[in-house]
N, C-alpha and C positions, 0 to 999 in steps of 0.2 A: 135431209140437208146436212152437209158436212162442214159448213163454214163456221167461223168464229162469231160472225154477226148474223142476225136474223134476216130473212129475205126482205122484209119491209125496210130494214135499215140499209141494206145493200142497194136497193133500187135507187137510182139517181146518184150513186157514189162515183167519184172520180177514180179512175184506175190507170195503172201503167201496164201495158201489154208486154209480157216477158218472153213470148215465143211466137213463132210463125211469121207470116208475111208482114205483120204490123209491129214486130218486136221493136221496143223502144218508144212507141207512140202512146199518147194518152187517149183515153176514151171514157165512156160512161156506161155504167152497169144498168141494164134495162130490167133485170129481174132474173129469176131462176127458171130453168127449163125442166122438162120431165125426167131428165137423166142425171140429176144432181150436178149439172153444169150451170154456168152463169152466161147469160146473153149479154154480150158486150158490143157496143158500137164505137169503132174508132172515130176520133174527132174529124179527120180529113177524108172520110170515106162514107159511102152509103152501105158498106158491108155490115152484116150482122154475124158475129162470131159466137160460137158456143165453146166456152173455156172453163178450165178447172182452176179454182182459186189456189194461190200459192205456187202452183206449177206454171200456169199460163199467164196469170196476171196477179198484180198486187194492188192493194188500196193505196191511194195517194193521201198524204196527210197535209192539211192546210195549217201551216204554222202561224198564220196571221189570225186564225180563229180561236175560239175558246177550246182548249185541249179536250174538254169533256165531250165535245161534239165530234171528235175524231174517233 
């Protein structure tokens, strides 16, 4: 795993998709796949994407929450 956060911490995280058909849309991280990619589900779609963190998606930060939880 090449991410800055562990797989258990990434699962359920809100993300912004940075590339491809869903570029600019938000989604949720469902976990890591077998190829060191992350499984992402865009909010307004039933699609399941296999993306690389930092290149294809980034984590969203919730500024209304405790910053230690981000």
